[in-house]
N, C-alpha and C positions, 0 to 999 in steps of 0.2 A: 504494500500500500504506500509506504513512504517513497518507494522508487517512482511510482506513477505520479505522486504529488510533486516530487522534485523535478521530474522531466517536464510535466505539464506547466509548472510554475516557470521553469527555465524557458520554455517556448513562449509562454505568455509575456514574461518580462522582455524577452528578446523582441517580440513584435511591438511592445510598447516603447521600445528604444531605451531600455534600462539594462545595459550590458552587465553592470556590476551585480545586480540582483539575479540576472539570468545566469551568470557564471557561477555564482554561489550555489544555486540550486543544481546546475549541471554537475558541479564538482562534488556535491553531496551524493548525487546518484552514482557518479563514477566511483566514489569511495565505497559505497554499498556493493556495487558490482565487483570491485576488487576483492572485498571480503567474501563474496560468493564465488570468486574465481571464474568470472564470466567475461573473457576477453572480447568476444564478438559483441556483447552488449555495450561494453566500454567503448568499442570502436563506433557503434551507432550513436552513442551519446556525444562522443567527440565530434562526429560529423554534424550533429544537430547544434552543438555549441558553436561551430564555425558557420552555421547558417545553411548547411547542406543537408537538410532533412530528407530530401528526395533520393539521396545517394545510397 
């Protein structure tokens, strides 16, 4: 649940033009995926963080 919140907030803040809040949420999601040892999910969040959510 926290993962979805962090990713959704990251995307929302990104669209609102608030990169600092966006990156905070994306980084929290990345940290949780690191704990889960989920490298493909980390890659997806990194792409979203850069604004490449379609990749």
